N, C-alpha and C positions, 0 to 999 in steps of 0.2 A: 504493500500500500504506500502511496506517496501523499505528501501534503498538497493542498490546493495551490494553484497559481505557480509561483516560481519553482522551478525544478521539474515540472511535469514534462516539458519539452525534451529535456535531457533524458528523462526516464524512458522515453520511447525507444531509445537505443537498446534496451533490454526487454525481454519478453514480459508482457503484461496481459492481464485478463480483466475484462469488464463485462457489462451487459447493457442491454437497452432497457429503459424504463418507459412503460407505455400507459401507466395508470397514475392519476394525479394524487398520489397518497404520500405525504412526506414521511409517514411512518415506514414505508417501504424503503425509502432512501436511508433512514436511520439504521434499519436492519441490514441493508447491504453494506453500509459503512462498517458495521460491527463484524461483518464477514471478511473485512479487509480486502475487498476488491481493489484493483488499481484505479478504476474509474467507472463511472456510469455515463451513458449517453441518453439524455432525455429526448425521446423521439417525437419532436414537434412537427415532423413531416407527416407521420401516419397515425397520430393519436391526438385527441382533442384537449389541448392544454390552453388555458387562458393565461393572460399576463400574470394574474394573481397566482395561478397554479405554478407557473415557472418561478416566480419570486419565492414562494414557499419551498419548493423543491430544491432550488439552488441554495437557499439559506440552510436547509437541512444537511445538504452535502457539505457545505463549508463548516457547519458545526461538527460534522463527523470527520472533518479533515480528509475528505475524499474528493479528488478531482472530478468535475462534472462538465461535460460538454453538452451542447444542444444541437441536435440535428434539425436545422431550420428548413422550411419548405423551399426557400430560395435565399440567395445572399442579399436580400433587400436591406439596404443600410440601416433603416430605422429599426427593424426587427433585430438584426445582428447587434447593433449598438445597445438596444434594450437588454438583451441577454447578457452581454458583457458588463454593462453597468450594474446588473443584478449580482454579478460576481461569478459568472460562468468562467471556467478555465479556458474554454474555447468553443469552436463551432465545427460541425460536420456539414458540408455543403453537398447536396445531391446533384447528380447529373452534370458533373464537370466534364466537358468534352474537349476543351482546348486550353492552351496556356493563357489565353485572354480570359477565359472563365475563371481560372485559378487566380489570376492577378486581381480580378474583380472581387473575389472572395477575400483575399488578403487586404485589399484596399478598404473593404467594408469593416474589417475587423481591427484595423490599426489607425492610430492617429497620424502616422506617416502617410496613410492613404486619405480617406475622407470620413473617418469615424467622427461623429460629433463629440466634442470635449466637455466633460464636466467632472471635476474632482470631488464633488459632494455626494457621490453615489456610494453604495456599499463597496464596490470595487475600489473606490478611492478612500475607504475608511471614513466616509461621511465628512470629507474635507480635512481630516486630521493629519493626512500624509503631507499636505501642502501641494499646491498645484504643480510647481516646477519639479519636485522630486517624483511625484506620481507620473507626470507626463514623461519624464526622462527614462523611466524603467518599465512602464506597463506594456509597451509593444513587445518587449522581449519575453513576456510571460504568456501571451495569448497564443493558443495552439489552433492551427487551421488544418483541418482534414478535408481532402477533396475526394468525393466518392466517385469511383470509376464503375459505371453501370450502363454505358452506351457503347455500341460498336464503334462510333466515331472517335471515342477517346483512345481506342487501341492504336490509332495511327499517330497519336500525339503524346504518348506516355512519357517519353524522355523530356519533352518540352514542358509538360505539366509538372513533372517532378523537379525540374530545374528552377521553377519559379521561387524566388526568395520569399520566405515567410510561410511557405507550404511545409508542413511537418510530416504529413502522412498521406499516402494514397490508400484509400479504403475501398476494397472490392465489395460491391453489392451484387452477388451472383443471381439473385432473383430477377432484377430488372435487366441485368446483362444477358441472361438467358433469353428473355423476351426480345431484346434488341438483336441478338444473334440468330433468333429463330430456332433456338434449341428447346426441345421438349424432354430430352433425356439427360439427366444430370451427368451421365457418364460420357457424354459427347466430348471427343478430344479437343474440340474448339474451346471449350471452357477451361480445360486443363492448360491449354496453350496460353489463353488469356491470363490466367492466374500466374503462370510462370513469367509471362512478359511483364506484368506489373512488378513482380519481385525483382526482376532484372533491372528495370528502370529505377526503382528505388535504391538498389545497391549502387548503381552508377552515380546517382545524384547524392548519395549519402543521406537519404530520407527514409523514414519508417514505412514499412508496408503493413497494412492492416486488412483484416478480413472478418466478415461475419461467419461464425461457425455455430451450427445448431447444438453441437456437443463438443466434447474434448478429444474424441478419438483421432481426428485428423490433424491435430495440432503438431505432432512430430513431423509429419510430411510437409506441412506448410512452413515450419521452422527451417527445414532443409532447403526450402526455396527462398529463404530470406525474410519471412514474415515474423514480426515481433509483437504486433498488436492484435489481440484476439477478443472480439466482442461475441460473447457466447449467449445465445438465446435472449430471453427477456424476462422481466418479472412475471409476465403472464404465462410464458411457456414453462418457467420453473414451477409456478404454482400448479399448473395443469399436470405437469409430469409427476409431482409429488402426490397430488390427489389421486391420479390414476394408479400409481404404484401402491397406495394404501388400499384402494378398492380391489386391485388385483390380488394383494396379499390376503385379504379377507376371503375373496372368492376362491382363491387357490387352495 
């Protein structure tokens, strides 16, 4: 487990495990922090989170000293800024297809880009850090993950990974399969794409991340250069445990 904010970007160089959060329950965040996961990703792309929900969930993560990223629906500057002002460690941006897309995500997340500035937020310790010291260091702590889930991105992996400020290329195999026209998970085109992302990240010195439904494939992905593993979600873990208890009784 790592502390929030400063240090998380460096932590990506070593294997880490986290999960998606899809329900607006701050108690779940507290529990996951007690499990000493390395991070959680609040899935604001595919789950219904209000601004108030995000605020409470990010607060809970920070209280538990667990890094928290937000998967935003798009790198819209206002939304990205709001998440970071609330104290999120970083953002995960879906459907990054080109280096220009990646650069736009970094710009939205950094004051060196076009993030709106306020030192009086939670991220700025409500003004107690001082405007100049906060501004001088905050961009170095924000983690930007670019999700690779479109066939177009496969032609631009090296350029995407080379964008300054991008920390991780994160493979989303569900959407990537749709984009590739793949119906069978064993299709070699998916394996080729996953390896290609790993190679691009190694070349650029960036982290390679991937969603995994379970832990069985982690050794194989580590051999391909992956270090960031987002395993299931709070919903899938709850369902898995409930089913296992039901099966134990029935068996």
